[in-house]
Kinemage of the C-alpha trace (Angstrom):
@kinemage 1
@onewidth
@group {chain A} dominant
@subgroup {mainchain}
@vectorlist {calphas} color= white
{ca met a 1} P -25.241 -33.433 -14.289
{ca ala a 2} L -21.721 -33.960 -12.705
{ca arg a 3} L -18.336 -32.288 -11.758
{ca arg a 4} L -16.059 -34.243 -13.806
{ca thr a 5} L -15.933 -34.311 -17.496
{ca val a 6} L -17.208 -37.638 -18.842
{ca leu a 7} L -15.978 -38.368 -22.000
{ca ala a 8} L -15.645 -41.973 -23.580
{ca ala a 9} L -12.467 -43.176 -25.059
{ca gly a 10} L -11.652 -44.645 -28.760
{ca ser a 11} L -10.308 -47.770 -27.726
{ca val a 12} L -9.058 -50.295 -25.084
{ca ala a 13} L -7.460 -53.453 -24.607
{ca val a 14} L -8.303 -56.265 -22.117
{ca thr a 15} L -6.089 -59.537 -20.890
{ca ala a 16} L -5.707 -61.143 -17.481
{ca val a 17} L -4.014 -60.297 -14.371
{ca gly a 18} L -3.268 -63.196 -11.722
{ca val a 19} L -4.867 -62.364 -8.242
{ca gly a 20} L -4.667 -65.026 -5.256
{ca ser a 21} L -7.782 -66.914 -4.530
{ca ala a 22} L -10.271 -66.089 -2.303
{ca phe a 23} L -13.462 -68.312 -1.761
{ca ala a 24} L -11.198 -71.401 -2.297
{ca ala a 25} L -12.762 -74.694 -1.611
{ca ser a 26} L -11.796 -76.134 1.668
{ca asp a 27} L -11.482 -79.422 0.540
{ca gly a 28} L -8.792 -78.665 -1.888
{ca thr a 29} L -11.113 -78.949 -5.027
{ca ala a 30} L -10.106 -76.856 -7.954
{ca ala a 31} L -12.056 -73.688 -8.304
{ca glu a 32} L -13.307 -72.724 -11.656
{ca glu a 33} L -11.540 -71.713 -14.605
{ca gly a 34} L -9.123 -68.505 -14.530
{ca thr a 35} L -5.996 -70.830 -14.531
{ca gln a 36} L -5.112 -69.717 -18.072
{ca ala a 37} L -4.560 -66.280 -17.118
{ca gln a 38} L -2.321 -64.508 -19.640
{ca ala a 39} L 1.220 -62.991 -18.677
{ca ala a 40} L 1.518 -59.505 -19.804
{ca ala a 41} L 3.333 -59.400 -23.127
{ca ser a 42} L 6.500 -57.335 -23.824
{ca pro a 43} L 5.853 -54.378 -26.089
{ca ser a 44} L 6.122 -55.279 -29.668
{ca ser a 45} L 8.976 -53.570 -31.673
{ca ser a 46} L 7.262 -53.841 -34.659
{ca glu a 47} L 3.968 -52.458 -33.494
{ca gly a 48} L 4.811 -50.441 -30.467
{ca ala a 49} L 2.065 -51.905 -28.459
{ca cys a 50} L 1.655 -54.824 -25.779
{ca tyr a 51} L -2.038 -55.417 -26.141
{ca thr a 52} L -4.555 -55.699 -28.795
{ca leu a 53} L -7.099 -52.808 -28.642
{ca thr a 54} L -10.887 -53.539 -28.858
{ca ser a 55} L -13.807 -50.866 -29.226
{ca glu a 56} L -15.358 -49.368 -26.642
{ca leu a 57} L -18.740 -50.482 -25.462
{ca val a 58} L -21.691 -48.373 -24.924
{ca glu a 59} L -21.894 -46.535 -21.484
{ca gly a 60} L -25.936 -47.461 -21.517
{ca pro a 61} L -28.622 -45.520 -19.540
{ca tyr a 62} L -27.940 -46.104 -16.056
{ca tyr a 63} L -24.552 -44.056 -15.290
{ca ile a 64} L -24.666 -42.000 -12.229
{ca asp a 65} L -21.540 -39.812 -11.594
{ca ala a 66} L -22.275 -40.172 -7.815
{ca asp a 67} L -18.727 -39.893 -6.464
{ca lys a 68} L -19.370 -42.576 -3.971
{ca leu a 69} L -15.895 -43.054 -3.237
{ca arg a 70} L -15.755 -46.727 -2.001
{ca gln a 71} L -14.610 -50.426 -2.455
{ca asp a 72} L -17.429 -52.073 -0.949
{ca val a 73} L -20.605 -51.179 -3.133
{ca thr a 74} L -22.815 -53.868 -1.846
{ca glu a 75} L -24.834 -51.911 0.565
{ca asp a 76} L -27.885 -54.157 1.691
{ca gln a 77} L -28.127 -55.950 -1.454
{ca glu a 78} L -28.342 -59.978 -1.303
{ca gly a 79} L -26.529 -62.136 -3.548
{ca ile a 80} L -23.350 -64.171 -4.162
{ca pro a 81} L -20.173 -62.186 -2.830
{ca leu a 82} L -18.167 -60.870 -5.725
{ca his a 83} L -14.617 -59.832 -5.375
{ca leu a 84} L -13.685 -57.967 -8.421
{ca thr a 85} L -10.071 -56.806 -9.042
{ca leu a 86} L -9.175 -54.793 -12.334
{ca lys a 87} L -5.585 -53.667 -13.145
{ca val a 88} L -5.108 -50.646 -15.329
{ca ile a 89} L -2.528 -50.253 -17.930
{ca asp a 90} L -1.094 -47.939 -20.723
{ca ala a 91} L -1.775 -50.443 -23.723
{ca glu a 92} L 1.175 -48.890 -25.392
{ca thr a 93} L 3.823 -48.780 -22.638
{ca cys a 94} L 2.376 -51.598 -20.666
{ca lys a 95} L 3.013 -49.618 -17.572
{ca pro a 96} L 0.336 -49.545 -14.756
{ca leu a 97} L -1.769 -46.287 -14.457
{ca arg a 98} L -1.308 -45.052 -10.816
{ca asn a 99} L -4.214 -42.896 -9.275
{ca ala a 100} L -6.714 -43.373 -12.169
{ca ala a 101} L -10.430 -43.185 -10.991
{ca val a 102} L -12.293 -46.766 -11.914
{ca asp a 103} L -16.189 -46.452 -11.761
{ca ile a 104} L -18.028 -49.834 -11.642
{ca trp a 105} L -22.040 -50.084 -11.578
{ca his a 106} L -24.351 -52.951 -12.263
{ca cys a 107} L -28.027 -54.306 -11.615
{ca asn a 108} L -28.900 -56.368 -8.481
{ca ala a 109} L -29.815 -59.987 -8.293
{ca ser a 110} L -33.490 -58.953 -9.608
{ca gly a 111} L -32.126 -57.039 -12.572
{ca ile a 112} L -32.667 -53.651 -10.976
{ca tyr a 113} L -30.184 -50.679 -11.031
{ca ser a 114} L -29.904 -48.290 -8.045
{ca gly a 115} L -31.250 -44.935 -8.850
{ca tyr a 116} L -33.775 -46.467 -11.227
{ca glu a 117} L -36.030 -48.681 -9.201
{ca glu a 118} L -39.138 -47.276 -10.912
{ca met a 119} L -37.865 -48.633 -14.321
{ca gly a 120} L -37.848 -52.166 -12.897
{ca ser a 121} L -36.324 -55.078 -14.541
{ca gly a 122} L -35.605 -54.826 -18.113
{ca gly a 123} L -33.837 -51.969 -19.110
{ca gly a 124} L -36.659 -49.411 -18.838
{ca gly a 125} L -39.432 -51.886 -18.231
{ca gly a 126} L -41.236 -52.101 -15.018
{ca gly a 127} L -44.586 -50.529 -14.300
{ca thr a 128} L -48.090 -52.586 -14.473
{ca pro a 129} L -48.217 -55.259 -16.949
{ca pro a 130} L -50.932 -54.442 -19.710
{ca thr a 131} L -54.205 -56.374 -19.654
{ca gly a 132} L -56.821 -57.262 -22.003
{ca thr a 133} L -56.484 -58.416 -25.900
{ca pro a 134} L -53.371 -57.221 -27.483
{ca pro a 135} L -53.919 -54.776 -30.192
{ca thr a 136} L -53.734 -55.933 -33.853
{ca asp a 137} L -53.205 -52.691 -35.724
{ca ala a 138} L -49.806 -51.368 -36.682
{ca pro a 139} L -48.223 -48.897 -34.319
{ca thr a 140} L -48.139 -45.123 -34.903
{ca gly a 141} L -46.199 -42.280 -33.675
{ca thr a 142} L -42.703 -42.126 -32.433
{ca pro a 143} L -41.332 -44.510 -29.921
{ca thr a 144} L -40.228 -43.229 -26.655
{ca gly a 145} L -38.084 -44.392 -23.827
{ca pro a 146} L -35.111 -46.788 -23.990
{ca pro a 147} L -34.850 -50.040 -26.128
{ca pro a 148} L -35.084 -53.218 -24.199
{ca gly a 149} L -31.668 -54.176 -22.717
{ca gly a 150} L -30.864 -50.535 -21.773
{ca gly a 151} L -29.199 -49.639 -25.077
{ca gly a 152} L -30.541 -46.226 -25.249
{ca gly a 153} L -29.080 -42.902 -24.264
{ca his a 154} L -28.579 -41.671 -20.488
{ca gln a 155} L -31.848 -41.371 -18.672
{ca glu a 156} L -32.163 -39.006 -15.576
{ca pro a 157} L -32.373 -41.019 -12.133
{ca thr a 158} L -35.872 -41.607 -10.303
{ca asp a 159} L -34.621 -42.026 -7.185
{ca asp a 160} L -31.790 -41.564 -4.512
{ca thr a 161} L -30.770 -45.103 -4.174
{ca arg a 162} L -27.159 -45.815 -5.065
{ca tyr a 163} L -26.183 -49.358 -4.125
{ca leu a 164} L -24.005 -51.267 -6.422
{ca arg a 165} L -22.063 -48.240 -7.368
{ca gly a 166} L -18.707 -46.837 -6.565
{ca thr a 167} L -15.533 -45.282 -7.636
{ca trp a 168} L -12.041 -45.972 -6.545
{ca his a 169} L -8.418 -45.253 -7.237
{ca thr a 170} L -5.743 -47.640 -8.602
{ca asp a 171} L -2.613 -48.325 -6.628
{ca arg a 172} L 0.871 -47.782 -7.806
{ca his a 173} L 0.615 -51.307 -9.708
{ca gly a 174} L -2.460 -50.382 -11.280
{ca his a 175} L -4.939 -52.266 -9.178
{ca val a 176} L -8.167 -51.598 -8.005
{ca thr a 177} L -10.440 -53.928 -6.030
{ca phe a 178} L -14.373 -53.838 -5.460
{ca lys a 179} L -16.430 -56.020 -3.244
{ca thr a 180} L -20.076 -56.395 -4.649
{ca val a 181} L -22.467 -59.213 -5.514
{ca phe a 182} L -22.744 -61.113 -8.660
{ca pro a 183} L -25.177 -59.323 -10.987
{ca gly a 184} L -28.384 -60.526 -12.048
{ca trp a 185} L -29.921 -60.047 -15.144
{ca tyr a 186} L -32.831 -58.231 -16.916
{ca gln a 187} L -34.584 -58.265 -20.538
{ca gly a 188} L -32.445 -58.309 -23.368
{ca arg a 189} L -28.927 -58.263 -21.911
{ca cys a 190} L -26.640 -60.752 -20.511
{ca val a 191} L -25.081 -60.561 -16.999
{ca his a 192} L -22.446 -57.920 -17.031
{ca ile a 193} L -20.703 -54.882 -15.042
{ca his a 194} L -20.441 -51.534 -16.552
{ca val a 195} L -16.788 -49.831 -16.172
{ca lys a 196} L -15.169 -46.590 -16.963
{ca val a 197} L -11.759 -45.444 -16.033
{ca his a 198} L -10.833 -41.695 -15.613
{ca val a 199} L -7.277 -40.128 -15.644
{ca asp a 200} L -5.924 -36.783 -15.405
{ca gly a 201} L -8.253 -35.577 -12.664
{ca glu a 202} L -7.714 -34.544 -9.026
{ca trp a 203} L -8.736 -36.262 -5.924
{ca thr a 204} L -10.501 -34.155 -3.374
{ca asp a 205} L -12.460 -34.704 -0.475
{ca ala a 206} L -15.494 -33.913 -2.378
{ca gly a 207} L -14.377 -36.922 -4.844
{ca tyr a 208} L -12.428 -37.048 -8.199
{ca glu a 209} L -13.144 -33.752 -10.324
{ca gly a 210} L -11.819 -33.075 -13.675
{ca gly a 211} L -9.868 -35.136 -15.972
{ca his a 212} L -11.177 -37.248 -18.990
{ca thr a 213} L -12.528 -40.862 -19.246
{ca cys a 214} L -10.064 -43.168 -21.401
{ca his a 215} L -12.253 -46.274 -21.279
{ca thr a 216} L -15.869 -46.836 -20.932
{ca gly a 217} L -16.806 -50.588 -21.004
{ca gln a 218} L -18.305 -53.732 -19.879
{ca leu a 219} L -17.511 -56.872 -18.080
{ca phe a 220} L -19.019 -60.273 -18.848
{ca phe a 221} L -19.535 -63.393 -17.260
{ca asp a 222} L -19.378 -66.856 -18.737
{ca glu a 223} L -22.328 -68.912 -19.150
{ca lys a 224} L -21.177 -72.003 -16.808
{ca ser a 225} L -21.034 -69.367 -13.909
{ca val a 226} L -24.512 -67.503 -14.633
{ca leu a 227} L -26.171 -71.014 -14.818
{ca leu a 228} L -24.940 -71.886 -11.355
{ca ser a 229} L -25.663 -68.625 -10.115
{ca ala a 230} L -29.215 -69.130 -11.198
{ca glu a 231} L -29.832 -71.774 -8.951
{ca val a 232} L -29.087 -69.613 -5.685
{ca glu a 233} L -31.206 -67.451 -4.144
{ca pro a 234} L -32.234 -64.617 -4.734
{ca tyr a 235} L -31.208 -65.208 -8.459
{ca ala a 236} L -33.465 -68.361 -8.732
{ca ser a 237} L -36.606 -65.839 -8.214
{ca asn a 238} L -35.743 -63.806 -10.940
{ca thr a 239} L -38.321 -64.991 -13.572
{ca thr a 240} L -37.164 -62.484 -16.291
{ca thr a 241} L -36.171 -64.202 -19.453
{ca arg a 242} L -32.225 -64.082 -19.673
{ca thr a 243} L -30.455 -63.388 -22.557
{ca thr a 244} L -27.134 -65.600 -23.091
{ca leu a 245} L -23.586 -64.378 -23.506
{ca asp a 246} L -23.610 -65.421 -27.108
{ca gly a 247} L -27.191 -63.876 -27.624
{ca asp a 248} L -26.067 -60.584 -26.364
{ca ser a 249} L -26.091 -57.591 -28.921
{ca ile a 250} L -23.412 -55.791 -26.995
{ca tyr a 251} L -20.787 -58.179 -26.027
{ca pro a 252} L -18.231 -58.222 -28.902
{ca asp a 253} L -17.752 -61.958 -28.827
{ca asn a 254} L -14.014 -61.395 -28.736
{ca gly a 255} L -13.310 -63.188 -25.089
{ca his a 256} L -11.114 -61.574 -22.390
{ca glu a 257} L -10.045 -58.556 -24.903
{ca gly a 258} L -14.075 -57.705 -24.942
{ca gly a 259} L -14.247 -57.877 -21.362
{ca leu a 260} L -14.794 -61.532 -20.485
{ca leu a 261} L -13.841 -61.919 -16.834
{ca tyr a 262} L -11.317 -64.569 -15.459
{ca leu a 263} L -13.439 -66.290 -12.790
{ca lys a 264} L -12.657 -68.438 -9.789
{ca tyr a 265} L -15.094 -70.141 -7.434
{ca asn a 266} L -15.984 -73.547 -6.168
{ca arg a 267} L -18.308 -75.097 -8.878
{ca his a 268} L -20.061 -77.154 -6.080
{ca his a 269} L -20.782 -74.112 -3.978
{ca ile a 270} L -20.921 -70.987 -6.057
{ca ala a 271} L -22.818 -69.151 -3.192
{ca his a 272} L -19.610 -69.014 -1.221
{ca gly a 273} L -18.207 -66.628 -3.461
{ca val a 274} L -16.639 -65.398 -6.848
{ca arg a 275} L -13.298 -63.860 -7.620
{ca ala a 276} L -13.186 -62.117 -10.746
{ca his a 277} L -10.166 -60.375 -12.637
{ca leu a 278} L -9.172 -58.684 -15.714
{ca thr a 279} L -6.448 -56.083 -17.125
{ca leu a 280} L -7.785 -53.038 -18.723
{ca gly a 281} L -5.105 -51.667 -21.435
{ca val a 282} L -6.337 -48.352 -21.988
{ca glu a 283} L -5.028 -45.198 -24.312
{ca pro a 284} L -4.577 -42.592 -21.753
{ca asp a 285} L -4.341 -39.717 -24.159
{ca glu a 286} L -7.489 -40.636 -26.168
{ca thr a 287} L -10.815 -39.269 -25.434
{ca ser a 288} L -13.926 -39.364 -27.402
{ca asn a 289} L -17.569 -38.242 -26.613
{ca gly a 290} L -19.049 -41.558 -27.357
């Protein structure tokens, strides 16, 4: 299915990384949160680590090893501009990981993933809604397809679209930046972005080959930002019932350590754009098959 080995790591850690403000309010009003960004801690002499590791999160069914080497993954998708900056560090030494390959992928404002447009919005939904009187007898047989929210195993792509997906390398400071749009939502899940970090591979003209995955996780948005985005088109036209951050079954409810992004935007004009940032502390030598 892919040239490179795709393995999920055992644990990761997350904290904040400071970035400059884009999309700042022209009238000087403060953009929303992110002001409490944590400074990188010194390695603990007692624990030998500088970040608290958190559990890996599920890959979900819609990962595609597409080797789309690019920072701008927007293509023709409409939505609030999102400037995402991640910093990848070794959680034990606090040193940045240089030339790591970072994948991101997420749904569009309507809750649809590229490569799986036939699935529609809803983590495996889509298709023609049922008509007539609902059955009253108990279901029989074995259920098929992914559960609501996209928590099932990998699904084979249904089409050749690849918007809102991309891979790029970290620089010598461990930073990687993507240009995309604020994600929408679909049935059973809160607003999120999927992320993978690959190390020990080789960059070639064809893409990133070999190596292993040392982090598979998800990035999350607080409710305040999502509610503001829902007032802006095309998000306002998304009629799918939205799952809140607190109601999501995958978000580990541990704040930034669990992938909650630091965000910066003008609360009066979120449509102008959002900046998001986070540091991912990973164990580069650890691998797991998930």
